[in-house]
N, C-alpha and C positions, 0 to 999 in steps of 0.2 A: 856546698859538700863541706864537712869537717876539715880540720887540716888534717894532715898526714901524721900517721905515729910518731915519723922520725922528728918532726916538727913539734909535736905533743911531748915528747921524751924531754926535747932539749930545754923546753919551758920548765918540765919536771925538775931536772937536773939543777938548771939554774935556781930554780925555787927551793929547793933543797939545802944548796948552799946558801942562799941567802936568809932559811928560815932561822936557825939558830935557837935560841932562848926564847924568842916570842912566840915561838912554834910551839914551847912547851908550858908558856905560864898564863897569859891572860886567858885563852881557850881553854886551858884545863881547867883554871880555876874556876872559869863559870860553867863549865860542864859538870862540877861538883857540887856549886852552889846554888845556881840559879835553880834547878827543880826544884828547890826549897820553896822558892817564892811563889810557885804556883801548884806545891799540893794541894791533893784532897782537901785536907784539914784545913790548909789555910784559905783556900778558894771558898770553903763553907762559911766560914768567918769573916772572910775579907772587909776591911775598914779602909777608911783614909791614909793611914800611914801603910798600910801595906800595899796600896795604890803607889804612892808615892816612891817607895821603896823598887816594886817594879820600872815606874819610870826612870827613875834614875839608872838602873842596869840595863835598859834596855839601849845598844847602838843604836836602833833607828831614830831615839829621841836626843841623841848626842850633840843635836846642831840647836836644840831648844837654849834659850838662856832663862826665860823665865817657866819654870817645871811644874809653878804653883799655878799658871795658868791650864796648863795641860792635865793637871790632876783635876780640877775644877770642871772643867771640859767632860771629863772622862766620867766624871760622876752627873753629870747634867740630869739623868733621869731618874737619879737615886742609884744609893750601894746596891739595894738589894737587887737592880738590874744589872749591873755590874757582877754579883756574885752567883743570879740566875744562869746568867748567859753563858761564862766563864765554864762553870761547873758543867753546863750542858754540853759545850763545845770541846771541854777538854775531859770528861769523866763519863758522859752519857752516850756517846757512840767513839766506833771505831775508825770512821770515814773521816777521812782526811780533808775531801772533799768539802763535808759538812760541818767540819770544824771549823774550816777556814768560813765558808759562808757565817754561821753564825755570828762569829766576831766582827765580822765585815759589816753586816745589816745591822746587827744591833748594840754596838758599843760604839760610842762615840769617839773620833779621833785615833782609830786603831784602823791603820792601811795595812798595805798589803808588806811593807817591808818590816812593822811593828809585830804584827801577828804572823809571818812567816818564822821572826827568830823566836816570840815565845814556841811555836810549834817545835822548831828544830832543835833547840836545849831541851824540850820533855822528849822527843822520839827523835836522836841523832843518826838513827839509821834509817828512819822513813820520811824525814821530810829536811826540807835546805831552804835557805833564806834567799830571799829573793829582793833582790835594791838594785840601785843603780849598778854598783860596783860589779856584780855577779852578771848581770843583762849584758854591760858591754866586755866583760871578758871573754861570754860564751858567744858572744856575736864575733868577736876576735876571734876565736877556736873556729868560726863555720857554721856553728848553730843558729837556727832562727827561733829567735824569744820575743816573746810580744812586750811593745812598749809600756804596758801595764797588766797588772792582773786585774779581771774584774770578778772572775767566780772560780770558786772550788775547780770546776772540771778543768779551768784554765792551770790550775795550780799542778793539778794532777799531771798535765800536759810536761811540766815545766820538770815536774820532779823526775821524768820520764828522762829529759834530756841529761839533768844533772847525772843518774844515777849512770847512763853509758859514759860520761865523764868519767865516773869511777871506776867502773870496771876497766876504761881503758890504763886509766892510772897503775890500778891494781894489775893489771898484767906488766907493766913498765917494771914496776917494783918487783915484779916475781923475777924478773927477765935480769934485771941490771943492779936493782938493789937501791937504795935509798930512802927518804922519810916514809914511813908507813903511812898511809891515808888509813887511816882508821872507823870514821863515819862522812857522813856528810857536812860534820861542822868543819873537818879537816878540809874538807872539799872548797866550803866557804873559802879558807884561808888561801888555798892553792890560787881561787879565781880572784880574791882581793890580790894576790899579788899580781896575778896576769892582768889586770884593771889598769896597775900602775908602771905596766911596761910604758916607753916613749914609742906608741905606736905610729905617730905622724911619721918619726923616721925610719920607723921597722918596715911599714907596709904599705904608706902613704893612702892608707883607706879612711884615716880620721880626718875629717874637715873641721875645719876651724869654722864656719860660718854654720849658724844656727840653722837648725832643719825646719824648715814651717812646719808645725802642727795643724793637720786638717782636722780633727776629732779630738775631744778629752773628757775626762770624766766632771761634771762640775765641782762634786762634794772634793774631789781629790786638789785641785786646783784651789779651792778657798783654802785648803790646809797647808798650802804651798805657800801660800799669800801671807797665811798668820805665820807660817813659820820665817819666813824672810824678813817679817817686818820686825819679830820678835829678837831674831838675830840680828838687826841694826839698831837695836835699842828702844824700839818703839811700844810702847802700851796698844796690846791688838785685842780686837772686839770682834766676834762673830755675829752674824745676825743683827746688823747694829740699826737700832730705833733713832732716825735723824730729827724725825719729827711726824706726824698724822699722815698715816698713809706713804711715809717713807722709809721703807726697810731695806739696808744695804747688805750685802754680803759680808764685807768685811772692812774694819776702819783701822787705819794705824794712828795715834796721835802721840805728841810729846809736850812737854812743859818746857820753854824757852825761856828764858830771865828777862824781864822788858817787854816780852812779846806773850806772853800768857800761853793759853795752848793753843797747837798748831797741830791739824788732822790733814791725813788723806783718805777717802773713800774708794771704795773699789766693788763695783758691779762685775760679777762673772758672767758671760754671758754665751750661752751654747746655742741655744734656738729660741726659737719665741718672737712674739716682739720686740722689734728694735724700738719702735714709740713708745711704748708702756714703760720700758728700762730708761729712755731719757726724761721719759715723765716723772719717774721715778728718783733719776737722779734730779732735775731743776727742784723737786718738793726738798730733798737732801740741803740742795744749796741756800734756799730760802729761809729752810729751817734751823742750818746750825752755821752761824758765822766763822766757825775756828775751820770748817774746811778750806784747805788752800787747792785742791785738787780734786778733779771729779775723775776717777779714773777706768775705765772699760778694757776688761781683760777678754781677748774673744780672738778667734782665728783672724789672719790677713783680712781673708773676703770680707768678714764681717764687718771687720774694722773699717775696711773702704766705705762699705756701706753706712756705718754710723757716722763717718766724717760728712760723707755727703748731704742725711738727713738733719743732721746736727744744725751744720750750715743753714739749711732752707728753714730750720724752725726758729732760732737765734742765734747772732753773733756771739752776744755775752755769754750762751750757752757752750758755743763752740769753742770759744776761748779759755772757758775753766774745763775744759775738758783735756784729757791725757790718754795715750793708748798704750796697751802693754799687752804685745802680741805673746800667746800660749807660749809657743818656743822661746820665746826669752825671758818670762816665767819660770819654767823648767829649767833654764841655765844657769839664771839668776840663783834658784834654788842648790842646785848641783854644785855651782863656784861658791857658794857661803859655807856647803857642808864641808867642802876640800879644805877653805880657810880655817875653817873650825879644827880640822882634825891636824892641820900644820901646826897650830898655835898648841895644840895639847903636847903634841909631840913633842914640840921644844918646852913643853912645861908652863907656857905664857896665859896659858889659860884653865882654869878649874873646873873640873866636872862637878856640880853638887845637885 
């Protein structure tokens, strides 16, 4: 059940006291400037510079250091693909669910956070940003929100929840005054504020232990690994060809003085043959001497099975393997984003 109106009103008034200048600067400027980045005229003639400018302005990509890599991956299928898919999604349909699905399925590197951010700043009265902050805030407010969005229909359900929050905030503002919540961009800022609350002390509901993940999206977690590696200063590569017949999901590499290149290869395993995955890793190990560790990313149940099978195949292989549970991957990505937010706020990191 959602929290009471009294509790929501308390959060709202705390928010209005804290909002100050921040409420009226970055978001208002972005409301005014962002639509031009994806105007119909601009989308029709999208070029690499336009994509670079779009990436630089998306909060969803703030955690990325190497934005050149992002731009290159978005353009993997060619600039014409990006032009046509953006035009179809933004200007050839009024169906919000369809807009979400087109961009999710047809443009590389765009996920729910970046897609919903684009839609929200184009249609601030209809669309809302879905990201970890919004999800955690809504869960704290008592709403049932999925851990990830995998379809436009799910996004419509999410929008119904956010609009319910806006309606409740509108009633509070009408009765007691405060900062006017104009649209769903403003609701996002309220949710960001709620997500910043110390919920451990406030209600004891937030656990410090990482919750194991029972299932996940393969492509989404490849993206998380790419972002984590980039944030840690590695050169990252997707769909890495380690050698003949050895294609791995993600590779991190860096050059170390006197040591040359050192690298880590990741295989994201959701379902399918564990033997095939282990064989692929063995081929990679034999083909690429720079690989320091072969890392399997999966659920804890699958990891336990991998350990047993690796031991049975080869002691040397077992020693070369490391394991990254999916919940830990998610937690690492979240903490990396939080750290970068803190450093940017302190002006210790420049967003370029």
